[in-house]
Structures are given as C-alpha cells and as structure tokens.
N, C-alpha and C positions, 0 to 999 in steps of 0.2 A: 529437199533434206536441209539444203542451206537456210531456206526460208524458216524452217523449224528452229534451227540453231539460233538464227539470228532473233527470233521471237523471244526464245528462252533467255538468251543473253539481255536483251532488252528489258525484261521483266526483272532479273535480277538486279540490274543497274537501278531500275525504279524502286525496287524494294528497299536497296541500299540508300538511295537518296531520300527516301520517305523515313527510313529509320534515323539517318543523319540529321534531318530537319526535326524531327520528334526529340531527338536527344539534344539538339540545340536549344529547342523550346523549353525543355526541362531546365536546362542549365540557365536560361535567361529568367525563368520563374525564380529558381533557386537565388540567382543573384539579386532580382528585385525584392525578393522576400528578406533576404538578409539585410539589404539597404534599409527597407521599411522598419524591420526589428531594431535597428541600431540608431534611428531617428530619435532625436531627444523631443521631449512633449513640454509645451508651455502651459502651465495650468492658469486658466482664466479666473477672475475674481468672481465671487458668489457661485462657486461651483459645488456640486453635489457628487461624492465619490460613490460609485455605483457597482454593486455586485450583482450581476445579471446571469442570464442562461448560457452565455458564451464563455464563462469562466469555469474552468476546471482547477480544482487545489489538488497538487501533487506533492509528495513528500520528497521526491529526488529528482536531478535533473535527467537520469535516465528513463524516467516515466513520461518524459516530455517530448518525446520523437513524434513529430507529426506525420501524418499520412502525406506523403509527397504526390500520391496520385489522386489525391482529392482536392480539386481546386475550389470546390463549394464550401469546404470546412472552414467555418469562422470560429471554432472555438479555441480559446486561449488558455494556456496552462500557466499558472502561477504557483511557485514554491511556496510552501507554508510558511518558511522563515521569511521570504519577501513579504507575504501577504501581513504578517503580523508586523513587520517594519513599516509597511504602508499605513497601517491603521495608526500606529504610534506616531508616525510622521504627521498624518492628517490632524491629529489631537491639537496640535500647535500651529498648524499651516492656516494662515488667516485667508487664504484663497478656498479653502474647504469650509463649508458651512455646516454640512451634515452627510450622513451616509445613509443611502438608500439600498434596500435588498430586495431585488426584484428577480429572484430565482425560483422556480417551481421543483425542479429536480436536481438540486445541487450535487456535484460529484466530489465527494470528500470523506475521508475517514473520519471514525468516532472521535479519536483524538484530534485530529485538525479541527473538527468543529468545536470540540472543547475550547481549544486555544484561541480561536477566532471569537468565540461566544465572550471568553474573558477579556479579549482585547477590546472588543465593542462595549462591554460593561465600562472598562476603564476610560475609553473614549468618551462616554455619555458624562463623565465627571467634568469635562471641559464646558460643559453647558451647551454643546452642539447637539443637534438631534441625530436620532436613528429612526427611520421609518421602514416599513416593509410592506410590499404587496405581493400577491399570489394569485394564481388561477387555479390549476389542479396542483396542490402542493405535497410533495413527498414529506415523509416524515423527518429525514435529515434536514431539508430545507425549513420545515417549521421550527424544528429544534432551534436552529440558528435565528431564524426570524422572530421568534417569540421573545427575544430580548429587546426588540424594538420598543420605542415609546409608544407607537401606535401600528397595529397590524391590520391592513386593510385587504378584503377578499372580495374576487369577482363573484357577482351575484349567481352566475352559472357554474362556479368553481367547487372547491372543496379541499379538505385537508386530510391527508391518509395517515391519521393519528392511531395507532394499533399495538405498540409495543415491540418487544424483541422476540426472535425466534431463532431456533437453530434446528434444521431437519437434517437427520442422518438417512441416507439411502443403505439399506441392507442387501447384500448380493449373495449370501451363502445358498439360499434355494435356487437363484439364477445360475450360479457356477456348477452346482450339482445336477440341475435339468439339463444343461448344455455340455457337460462333460469336461468343465474347466477346472483341474486340479490347483489349489493354492496351499503352498507349504508357509505358513507363518511362524517367525520367531521374534519375540518381543521380550522386553524386562519392563515391568511395571503394570500393576492391575489397572491404572487409569490410561494406558497407551492404547487410546480408543481409535487411532488412526488406522489400525488394521481389524478392528472389530466387525466392520461390515463383511469381511471375508470369512468371519468365524461363527456368526449368529445370523439369525433371522429376526431378532428383536435387540432393544436395547438393554445392556447390563445395568444392574443397579448401581454400579460404580459410576459409569458414565452418565446416567441420569442424574446422579448426585452432583457431580463436578459441573454438568452444563446448567442445572437447575440453580446452583449457588453463583455461578458465574454470570448468568442472565440477571439474575437479581442484583449483582453487584454492579453491573453495568447499568441497567435500566432504573434503578431507584434513585440515584442521584440526577440523572437526566430529567427523570419524571418531577421531581421535587424543584429543579431550576425552571422548568416550563410553568408549574403550577404557581410559583413564586412571581415569575416575571408577569403572568397574566392575572394575578391576584385571586387565584381559585384555590379552594380548600383542597388539601391532598386527598382526602377520601373522595370528594366530589370528582376530582380529575380523574381519578382511578374508574369511577363509574362512566365518566365521558370516554376513556379509551376503551374500557369494555364494551361500551354500547356502540362504538364507531360513530358518534355524534358528529365528529369532524367532517364526514364525508358529505353530509348535507348543509348547504351554506347558511340557511336559516337556523340550523341547530348550532352550528358554530358560533353565529352571532348570540343566539339565546345563551349558550353556555360559556360565553366570554372567551372562547378560543379567537374571536376576531373583533375589531371594533366597529367596523362599517362593511357594508357590503355596496361596493362601487365598482364602475368600470375603469379601466386603466387610463383613460383621458382624464377622468376626474381625479384620479390619483395625481396625475401630473399637475393637475390645477391647485391641488393641496399643497404640492412641493412648491410651486411658483408663490403661491400666498405666504408660505412660510419664509421664503425668501425675499418677500416684499416687492415681487416683480410685476410690471403691469401685464394687461392681456396680451400685448403685441411682443412684450420682451421674451427672450430665448432662454429657455431653462438650459444651463450648462451642465451637462453630465459628464463625468470623465471615469473610464472603467480604471480598474486596479492595475492592469498591464500598462495602460498609457501612463497612469500616475507614477508608477514605479520608474518609468524613463525620465519623469521631471526631475527627480532629485538624484538620480544615479543609484547603482548598486554596488556591490562589493569590488573592492579594488584589490586585484590579485597581485599587483606589482608593488603593495606596501611592505615595508621591511618587517613590521610585526604583524603576522597573521595568526588569526585564529582559523584552522581549516576544518571545515566540516566535511567528513568523507561519508556519503551516502551508501549505506547497505540496503538496498531495496529489492523484495522479491525473494524466490526461492533460490536455494544454494546448490550449485552445481560444480562438477569437475570441468575442467577445460576452458575454452573460450566462448565467449557471447557477449551480447550487448544489451540484452533486455531482462535480466536478472542478475544474480551475483554469481559469477564465474570464477572459480578461483584463481586461474592464471592471470585474468584481466585485474582482478581485484588486488592481488598480491603487488602487481606491478605499481598500482597506486599508492599502496601502503609503504613500498620501498621509496617511491619519489618523495612523499611526505617525510619520511625518515630522514632523508637526505637533503630536503630543501631547508636551507638556512633561515628564510624568511618566516618559515612556519615554527612558531614559538610552542604551540599547544595544537592538539587535534580533539575534535568532537566527532565520535563515530554515531552517526544517526542510524539506527536499526530499525527497520520496518520489514520484517522477514518472519515466515513461518517455519523456517528450517529447509533441511534437504539432505544432500550427501554428508555422512559423518567425516568421511576422509577430507573432503574440501573443507569443512568447517574446522578441522583439526589444524590444516595447512594455513588456513586464514588466521585462526587464533595464535598459532607459532609466531607469525610475521607480525601480529599485533603486539605481541609480548616483546618482540625486538625493539618495535617502534617506542613502547612505553619506557624502555631503558634509556631513551635519549630525550624524550619530552613529555609532558603531561598528556595523558589520553582520558578523556571523559567520554561517557556513554550516555546517549538520549535515546529513549525508546519511542517509537511511534504506534501504530496501531497493534503490531504484532512484534512480539521478541520471544519466540517459542522455540523450543528444541534447539536446532542449530544456531537460530537467530540468538537464543539465549546463550548458547555455548561460546559464541565468538566474543560476547561481551566480558568475558571472563579474564580478560586483559586489563580491565578498566581500573583507573584510580578511584572514580566513583561512577555509580550509575543513577541516571535520572529517569524515572518512569512517569508516563501519563496515567492519570487514575483509571482509564478505561483500556490500558494496554493489554492485550492478551499474553501474559507472561509465564515463562517457567516451561512446562511440559518436560520435565527432566527426564527423558526416557529414550529408548532406543528400540528400533524393529527392523526386520528384513522381510521381504514379501517375494515369493519365488513362485510364478504360476508354471503350470504344465497342461498339456492338452492331449495326455494319453487316452482318456476315456473316449473323447470325441473322436479321436483319430481311430480307435479299435471298432467304434460303432460303424465308422466308414471304410472299414477294410484296410486300414493302414497300421503298419507295425514297423517298429525301427529298431535295428539290432547293432551294436557297437562292438569293434574289436580294440581292446584296451592294452597298453603295455603295463599299466599299474593298476591297483585296486580302485582308484577313484579318477583315472585318466578322463573319465567321461562325467565329471562329478555333477554337471548341469545339462539336461537336454530337454529342449521344449516340449518333446513327446514323452519322454520317460520321467521326467522330473529330476529330482536330487537323490543321489545315491546316499544310503545310511550313514557311510562316513562322513559324506559332504554335509548332511544335515547336522550331525554332532558337531562338525568343526564350525559351521555357520553359527550354531547355538552357543558355542563358546566365544566366537567372535563378538556377537551381541552383547554377551555377558562382560567381556572385555571392555567393549566400548562403553558400556554404561558405568563401569567402575571408574574408566578414565575421565568420563563425564562429571560424575559425583566428585571425584578427586580435584578437578579444576574449580567446580563450584565451591567445595569446602574450602580451598585455600583463598579464594577471592572473597566469599562471605564470611571468613573467619569462623566457621562452624565445623563440628564433627562430622565425619562421614555418615554416622548414624541419624545426625539431626537432618542432613540433607536428604539421605534415603526417605527420611519420614515424610517430608514434603516434595518429594520427587515423584518416582514411581509414574511419570508421564501425565501427571495432573497439570491442568492449566488454570493460572490464577488471574484475577484483576490486578491492575497496578496497584490499587488501594490495598488489596489483601497481601499482595507481593511484598509492599513496604512494612506492614505489620509482621509478617514471617521471616522478614530480613533478607530476601532475595534481591531487593533494590536498597539504595541508600536513600533516596529522595524523590518526592512527587514535585514534578516541574516541567516547564516547557523546553524546547529546544534553545529559546532564548536564554532560560536559566542555565543551561548547561554551558552554553557559550560564555556567558559572564563567569560561571565558576572556573572555567578552563583558563580564561584570560587573567583571573586572580591567582591561579596556581602557577601561572608563568610570570607572575609578577608584572603584568602589563596594564597601565591606565588607560592608553591610547593604543588602538589596534584596528584592524580591518578583518573582515569576516570573508572567506572565500570558500566556495563550494567544489567539492571533488567527488567523483571524476566529473570533467567538463561535459557539458552537453554537446552532443555531437553536431557537427556543422551540418548543413543540408546536403552539401557535396558528399560527405561521407555516409550520410543516411542513404543516398541515392544508390550506392553500391551495396550497401548492407540489405536493403529491401529487395534487391534482386536475387538474394540467395534462395535457391529452389526450396530447401528444407523449411527456411523460415515462412516463405510464402505458404506453402502446404501447411504448416502449423497453424498459421493466423487463419486459414480458411477453415480447417476442421474446428479450431477453438471457437470461431464466430457461429459454426452451424451447431454444435452440441453443447455450447455453453462453458464458461470457466470451470465449474465444480465438476461436470462430467468429463472435462478435457483432462483433469488432474489425474482421475482414475485411468483414462486411456494412455496417459503417459506412463503409468507404472507398468503397463504391460509392453509398450512400443518404444520409449525412448531410452537408450542404453545410458545416457547421462542420468536420467530420472531414477532407474532402478538399479544402478552400478552400486553394488556393496551394501554396507549397513546404513540405515537412514534414520536421521533426527528430524522429525517433521510433525508439523502442528496437526493435531487430530480433528479439529472441527473449524467451521466458520460461523459468524453470527450475522444474521440479517437485520440491518438496521434501516433498510429502505422500504 
C-alpha cells in the first residue's frame, strides 16, 4: 500500500513539474515575441515594400490578438490606419522604390480594400511602380491587385472574379419540423434579421434592399477594376458573368492579367526594374517591418487625437473580443478625463447587438462630446446598434461601401414546447403573479409577457428614431421613412442624410484635429492591444475556448444563429442587429 501511495505522489509531482516547465516555456515564448515585436527595423536602399499572404488587415487592435498556442502561425496583423500611413510614408521614402502585391487570399474588409487601393493610386503619382503577382487569386485580392501597373499570374493559377452575393438561410420549416417555437417581435418591414424564423422564402422587401445594396457596392468596384485594366465596362460584365478569370489563358486573353509567369520569373522582373544584377539580392520588406522603421503613434504626446475602436457585435457585460459595454465605457471615461486627448475619433465597425448595451455606450459618448470633439468614422459595418452609438458624433464620415443604417429593433424568443410534448415532457409552474413565469424554455412566453415585449420593442425603436432625428437634424417622420430596419450603402446613406461625408479614417482624424484647433498632434489607438501575458490568461477561459471550438466547426454565420439560442448576452433583451452579410470573397 505504501508503494501505491508513493507512486501516486511521484506521478502528481511529475505532472506538476511538467506543467511548470510548460508554463515557463510559454512565458519565455511571450517574452521573446514581445522583444521581437518591439525591435526597430532599418530599411535597406533599393527596397520593395511587399504585401504578401502573411499580412492580415484589421480594423481594430482588439482583432489582432494572436493564437498563443500556435507557434507555427506566421500571419501578421496590420491596422488599416497604420497600413495607410505606411503607403503614404513610402511615397516619399527614397529607400522604397516600389510596392509589390503578392497575396492570393487577402484578409480585409471591403472598405479597407477601398482605402488601400486609393492609397496605392496616390503612391503611383510619385513615379514609383506598383506590381502584382498571383497564383489562385481571391476576388478581394484581385480587386486590390488590379490597381497595379502590371498584373502577373501563374500559368497554373486563376482569378476568382464573380461579383457579390448575399445568401439567407430560412428556418421556418426546420423549426416547425423539429417542434421549436419562435416568438418574434420587430419594428420595420425591412428588419430582416428575424425573417428566417418567420418565412420559408425571401420577402419582396428584403429582396429589394439586398438587390439595391449589392448593386451599390459592386458597380463602383467593377468600374474601378475595368478602368485599371483598360477594359470596356460591358465587356467586363461579360468576363465576370462567364467566370473567365478562373482559366489563366482566358485571364490573359481578356486583359485581366498581363503575363503568365512563374514566381521566380516575377522576382527577376522586379530585380530588372530595380536595375539589379543576377547575383544581387532583392530587398523585400513587409508592411509590419516597415512600420517599425519609422515608428508609430506616440501615446505620450501632449496633443493627441485618440482613435477609439468599436469593433464587433455589441454585448452587455465584460469581454475582450467584441464591444462589451462595461469594458468599452471604461475606455470612454478614460478618454473623457485624459487631458492629453484633445479630440476623439470613434471608429465603428459593428453590425450591432444589444439595445441596452448600445444605449449605455451612447450615453457615455454624449458625456465625452461635452468635453471634447467626437468624430465618427465608419468601417465595413455601422448598422443597427453600430449606427445607434454614432448618434453622439459632431460629424460622421462613412466609407462608400459601409453597410449603414438598419434603424430597426427586434426580439427573438425561442421555446421547445412542441418537441418536449412529442417526447413525453411537460412543464407546469406555480406562480405568485400573473406573469411570474413570463418566459419558460418549454412553455414559451405568456400573453402578458408577449404584449409587454412588443411594447418594449416599439419603445426602443422610438428612442432610436429620436436620437437619429436629433443628430441628423431631421423630423421623426423623415427618419422613419428611411429607417424601418433598411440597410444602405455609405454612398446612399450620404445622399439621404444618414452621414455627413464620405471619407477614410485619415479624413476623420484630420477633421478631428482641425475641430480641436491642432496643427501638430499625435494619433493614439484605444483600447490598447492586450499584452501576450494578458492574452495567456484570457485564452484559458473555459467558455471562450468552447465558443471558439464551436465557431470553428460550424462557421461564423451559423454560430451567430447558435448564439441567439444559447448565449444569454446575445439574446438578452431587445436587439439592434444587422440583418445580412455580404460575401466579397
């Protein structure tokens, strides 16, 4: 028996030692990575600034948290603001002779691609070259790469040029088949976020808004590609409809590419452009390395324009991978009291979420605006709750392709009464009051509860319209006319008065500085990116790990539906949420 306990104790000690060694190894990796990240880069003469497959463009520092347990991950995140600054800096940097775009599946949003494309066009005015090379090229990567002076394609590659699509999954038949009851309360005929629970097909209103929106987003992009490639617009439409880009020979024949060559041949072309000899080395520098060469924002500067990033869905409570009201309000209060911050740019990239959380955030932004200028910049999404929190702004800048508006409110309440009854399950409640058991997962919502929830949705919609009316200086009737849950492109949102100007985050920052009467200033981003040490403990949260595993298995769109049934933060109260997503990939 003594030998048994001795062996058990020895195993426990061994496990503890292995755990300690593993933990120390993780800490050493974090320290080494942090040291590497902070190391300054020297740019060699005759260099080519390169955008490759390792680069991911992100809108907010909160999107840039790395996977600490994947040591083979080489992808580098670059903020869109930093990306634009890098291109601007490279335009006058004598060490940078040109830019090479070498990415097949660029990860970036539509508005980010627009901004980078415009920055590259401005870069070309310097007389420096922009070349591009692709293998099997995604549509976003080609949209960006088509701005190049020359586009080279692998002879066994292809270009996935097909246009835009938005596919909606309808679940009414599914819920009825499996005995899942869904009570839906909404305001606005276009509030199609809940339509999949109510119908088996797409409503005319939803088809209309998606059709108009897709056209608004695609047509300008199609014209830009056609113009850059010197293709007639009617001919370009035929090329896209026929999927000619998928076949390399057709890509060359229809002017989507200039030559079909191997990557090694492309490198030789770059060397020739730089007047290098056969034995000379081609100096490539990535955007992440180049940013370290001239430094980034100085948070200690006395005159700051703070960029406050609001990225992701809006929830109550605390969290780090979306917009959680408690955390976000703390950031707002810090900026309100920070004397170095003279103006704030709120960068919104959100499809919305909790109405209550959105309202809390809006209130605190209104308090901030009383002390310093508050300018809003829209990214890919500024819909529902994402648009709601913008109503504290002095001025709103939107990208042309921003999905904007969706001024509408809804609530979804599932129940499993029928499926429970089918399987011999019944639930009975004893109550002290008429609606004590207002909601039951088995029996659903009481008539009194449903009536009050309907009233709550209507009240929230009126509050939404009130704030939009005050900020946009329009009547309640005018806002209701363009509201109703409908989503608009940024271009159309400007035409109907939902935003003030079309412009980039750089334009918003410049306006904020002018509003604060600053000629010289530094730009600082908030909230700060978590240190790798902080991430280590955040990643160990059991719920977060489970959520990531499920999301990876079923996909982001399906996970969103799953959350509506299972996540208390996602289904708590009335929702202001984006009704659709657009596929640009």
